[in-house]
Structure formats: C-alpha cells, structure tokens
C-alpha positions in Angstrom: 11.4 -10.3 -9.9 13.1 -7.1 -11.2 11.7 -3.6 -10.7 11.4 -1.7 -14.0 10.9 2.0 -14.7 8.3 3.1 -17.2 7.0 6.3 -18.7 3.4 6.7 -19.8 3.2 7.6 -23.5 -0.1 9.5 -22.9 0.4 11.6 -19.7 4.2 11.3 -19.4 4.1 10.1 -15.8 7.2 8.1 -14.7 6.6 5.1 -12.4 8.2 1.8 -11.2 6.7 -1.7 -11.2 7.8 -5.0 -9.7 7.2 -7.2 -12.7 6.8 -11.0 -12.4 7.3 -13.3 -15.3 4.4 -13.1 -17.8 3.1 -9.8 -16.4 5.0 -7.5 -18.8 2.0 -7.0 -21.1 -0.3 -5.9 -18.2 1.5 -2.7 -17.2 -0.8 0.4 -16.8 0.0 4.0 -15.9 -1.1 4.6 -12.3 -2.1 8.1 -13.2 -4.3 7.9 -16.3 -4.6 4.0 -16.5 -3.3 4.0 -20.1 -1.6 0.8 -21.3 0.6 2.7 -23.7 3.8 2.8 -21.7 7.5 2.6 -22.5 10.1 0.8 -20.5 12.9 3.2 -19.6 16.6 2.3 -19.4 17.8 2.5 -15.8 21.0 2.2 -13.9 21.7 -0.7 -11.7 22.6 -0.5 -8.0 25.4 -3.1 -8.2 29.0 -2.3 -7.6 32.2 -4.3 -7.7 33.5 -6.9 -10.1 31.0 -9.7 -9.5 27.2 -9.7 -9.8 25.6 -9.9 -6.4 27.5 -7.2 -4.6 25.0 -4.6 -3.7 25.9 -0.9 -3.3 24.6 -1.1 0.2 27.2 -3.7 1.0 30.1 -1.6 -0.4 32.9 -0.7 1.9 32.5 2.7 3.7 35.2 5.0 2.4 34.1 8.2 4.2 33.9 7.4 7.9 
C-alpha cells in the first residue's frame, strides 16, 4: 500500500494518495475533482544497504 505523489494536469495542484491495488485508475484531484492527473517521481525514505531500513531507524550522528 504505497503512497504516491500526483499533480493535477488541470489545476496543477500537487497531492498524495495511499493507493491500494486496483485503485490506480480512480485517482481524482482533491481541488478540482479532475481525473487528469500525473504520477510524480518521488524520493524514498529508505537508507542503508538493505530494503526495510527506514530513515527514522537510522543511527543518530548528531547527538
């Protein structure tokens, strides 16, 4: 259940959505209700050499 970032092609509003499998086609802009949206490329919050290490679990370097 990933969170994706979108931008409305009509009003240019940027927004995030938690998208379940099969719901990708039902995304609407929360501002103007347009279905013409583009999925944006976004950075991940993972760090380290293995998937599953979250940035919040990273060692504190500046104590």
